[in-house]
C-alpha positions, 0 to 999 in steps of 0.5 A: 656441066658434065662433071660428076662423081663416080656413083660408087664413090658417091655411095661410099662410106668413108673410113672413120678414124678414132676421135681426135681431140681439139688442139686446146683439149687436154685428154688421155688419148688411148683410141688410136694405138699411138706409142705413149713414148717419144721416138729415138732421140736420134730422130730429132737430130736427123730432122734438124740435120735435114734443115730447111734448106734441103726442103727445096729438093725432092727426096730420093725417089725410091727411098734407097737409103731407108730400104738399105737400112731396113734390109740390113735390119730384117735380113732381106735384099733392098729389092724385096722392100717397098717404102710407103707413106704409111702402110695404108699407102702400101695397101692402096698400092697392092690394090692398084697392082694386083686388082682391077674393077670387079675383081674379088678381095678377101679378109677376115671379119672383124679386122681392119675396116679399111680393107672394106673401104679400099675395096669399095673405092676400087669397085671390087667384090668383097668376100669377108670370112667371119672369124667364127666362134673362136677367132683365134682358130679361124676357118679357111675362107670358102672363097679361095679365088681372090686376087688379094686376101688381107690378114691383120696379124696381130688382129685389130681390133681384138689383139690376138695373133695367129701363128706362122704355121696357120699363115703358111696354110692360109697362103697355100689355100688362097689362089691370089696374094696373101697380104699379112698386115703386121702393123702390130707385129713388134709387140707379138711373140712371133711374126711372118717375115721369114715366110716370104723367102719360101712362100711366093704369094706372100707379102708382109706389110709393116709400119713405124707408126706404133712401135717406133713412135713415128705415127706423125711421119707416116712410114710403112713397108711392104716386104715380098718377093722381088718380082712383086716389089718390082711391079708394085714400084711401078704404081707407087707415087714418085717421091712418095716419102718425104726427105724428113720421113726418110731420114728419121725412119733410118735412124729410128731403125738403127737405134734398136736399144731405144726401140727394145726399151720402149717395147718392153715398157709397153708389154709390161704395162699391157700385161699389168693392165689386162690383169687389173681388168680381170680382177674387175671381172672384165674379160679381154683377149690375150693381146699381142699388140699395143692395145687390149680389147676389153669385153663388157657384159653387153653392147649397151654397157660398152657404149655407156662406158665409152660415153662415160670415159669420153666425158671424163676426158679419156678417149678409147675406141668403140665399134658399134658393129656386130661382133665388136659392139660389146668391146672397147679397144684400149691403147696402152699408154703410160703406167700413169695413164692406165692407172687413171683409166682403171680408176675411172673404170672402177667408177663407171663399171657396175 
């Protein structure tokens, strides 16, 4: 038998998502940055209208109606938008479009760990740039000659956001394409979408998983110059976004009052939670996302508190690697969920 897995895949350490509860397990789940509130009521209606009969038919191969809806909302042309099965698929499309085996990609560290995994899957050279002592004022990367540089903005898992002025400098600095991953931008005070009109090597990615409560449908976007979107579309899997996801995403984007109502609720809870942490002596970065990164006294304390909360049925996220091991990333849930978490924290934090 000559079948064999590629050596670099056999060595690969797969991306590990947040702990998922069993179906019969009742927990407060604050570890994967899901929205605690339901999506627009129009979503359920759109799913129902699709009906089982339509499922025998393929979806629109280019997600035409969804691209037109997003273009109208964001002030772009449909040709500047690519739809994906979550923004994770968009990241994979970017690598397939702009890189080949042995090329270099860059990213800040710490940030979204899936960039490293994707780079290893595609056998690329990885050039991480440490955020440094003050992560909110990171250095420009020393390695400029990369095919892609990924910037999570707002940063995950720490939550702070870098202003468009810095992003423009970074785009001018790197020699390849700068990918601004805006998975959490709807919770921030600014975003970089307008920059794509003036900066040719910029691509912005978004997702409807967080702010539109559609994590279960996996809908993401790439926004960029038409020349890049056209090339990315060539390597996109055909029929990549199913009929139900396309229909639901269209109506979710159109229901902006519902989106803004949920967003404001989360922002208010986020600031109230950060203030309560501060009163307990727990530091956290100013957050521009739908989570807070709480910094404990030591890695040992963070790990112990993570275990204690898990035992109490509250799931938060702990990252054991250097630079993050003192912290817990805590998704913003309902006020009731956050009050329960604070109650348990007061019981386990010295």
